[in-house]
C-alpha positions in Angstrom: 89.3 162.4 149.3 89.3 159.0 147.2 92.1 159.1 145.2 93.5 155.7 144.0 97.3 156.9 143.2 97.0 159.0 146.7 95.9 155.3 148.5 98.9 154.2 146.4 101.5 156.5 146.9 100.9 156.2 150.9 101.1 152.1 150.8 97.2 151.5 151.4 97.2 150.1 147.9 100.3 147.6 146.5 101.8 148.7 143.7 105.1 147.5 142.2 107.0 150.5 143.7 109.9 151.7 141.3 111.1 155.0 142.9 110.3 157.1 145.7 111.4 159.7 147.4 109.7 162.8 149.8 108.0 164.2 146.5 106.9 161.4 144.0 106.2 157.9 143.7 106.8 155.6 140.6 105.5 152.3 140.0 104.8 149.8 137.0 101.2 150.5 134.9 98.9 147.4 136.3 98.1 147.4 132.4 101.2 147.9 130.6 101.3 149.3 127.1 105.1 148.6 126.7 107.4 146.2 127.7 108.8 149.3 130.3 105.3 150.8 131.5 106.2 153.1 134.7 103.3 155.9 136.1 105.5 158.8 137.9 103.3 160.6 140.3 103.5 163.3 142.7 102.8 162.6 146.7 101.2 165.5 147.0 97.3 165.7 144.7 97.5 167.6 141.7 94.1 166.4 139.1 95.8 166.9 136.2 98.0 169.2 134.0 95.3 172.5 134.1 95.7 172.7 137.8 99.9 172.7 137.3 100.5 176.4 139.1 103.3 178.8 140.2 102.6 177.0 143.7 103.4 173.4 142.8 105.3 173.6 139.4 108.3 172.6 141.5 106.6 168.9 142.1 106.5 168.8 137.9 109.9 170.2 137.6 111.1 167.4 140.4 109.4 164.6 138.4 111.1 165.6 135.2 114.6 165.9 136.8 114.1 162.3 138.3 112.6 160.3 135.0 116.4 160.0 133.7 117.4 158.4 137.2 114.4 156.5 136.9 115.0 155.4 133.2 118.4 154.0 133.8 117.6 152.4 136.8 115.2 150.4 134.6 118.4 149.5 131.7 116.7 151.9 129.8 119.3 153.0 127.2 117.2 153.1 123.4 115.3 156.3 124.7 111.6 156.5 126.5 108.3 157.8 125.8 106.4 160.3 128.6 103.2 160.8 128.1 100.3 163.0 130.4 97.0 162.7 129.2 95.0 165.7 130.8 91.0 165.0 131.0 88.2 162.4 129.6 88.8 163.4 126.5 92.7 162.6 126.3 92.5 159.2 128.0 92.9 160.0 131.6 91.4 157.6 133.9 92.7 158.6 137.0 91.9 161.8 138.2 95.7 162.5 139.7 98.4 164.2 137.8 100.5 161.6 136.3 103.3 160.7 133.5 103.8 157.7 131.4 107.1 156.5 131.2 107.2 153.8 128.4 110.0 152.3 127.0 111.4 148.8 125.4 110.0 149.0 122.1 109.6 150.8 118.8 106.7 153.4 119.3 104.9 155.1 116.4 102.9 158.8 116.3 100.4 159.9 117.1 99.3 156.7 118.8 100.0 153.3 119.8 
C-alpha cells in the first residue's frame, strides 16, 4: 500500500508531530488554513469515513477523546473546528481517514 499518511505515522516521511500514542498520530498540516491546523489520523489505515465500522470505530472514539487534550496542549482555549472530508467531492485529498483540528481565527459557515 502506498499511503502518504501511513508513511508519516511510521516516521518514513518527516512531519511536525503534535501528539502520538499507540493508536493515533497528530501533526501540523503543511498547508494550514488557520493559525492552528493539525491533522489527526489513526495509525491503522482506514480509507475514509465510509469505512468506519464496528471493528474499527474504537479508534475514532479514541481520536475524539484525545482532541481536547491536543487542543489544550496547543494553547487553544477560544474554541476549535473539527473537519472530516469524505471522498473526492468533499475535498478528501489523502485517502486515509483524518480529522482537521483548526483554531486561532474566526470561522464562517459553511466554508472558510
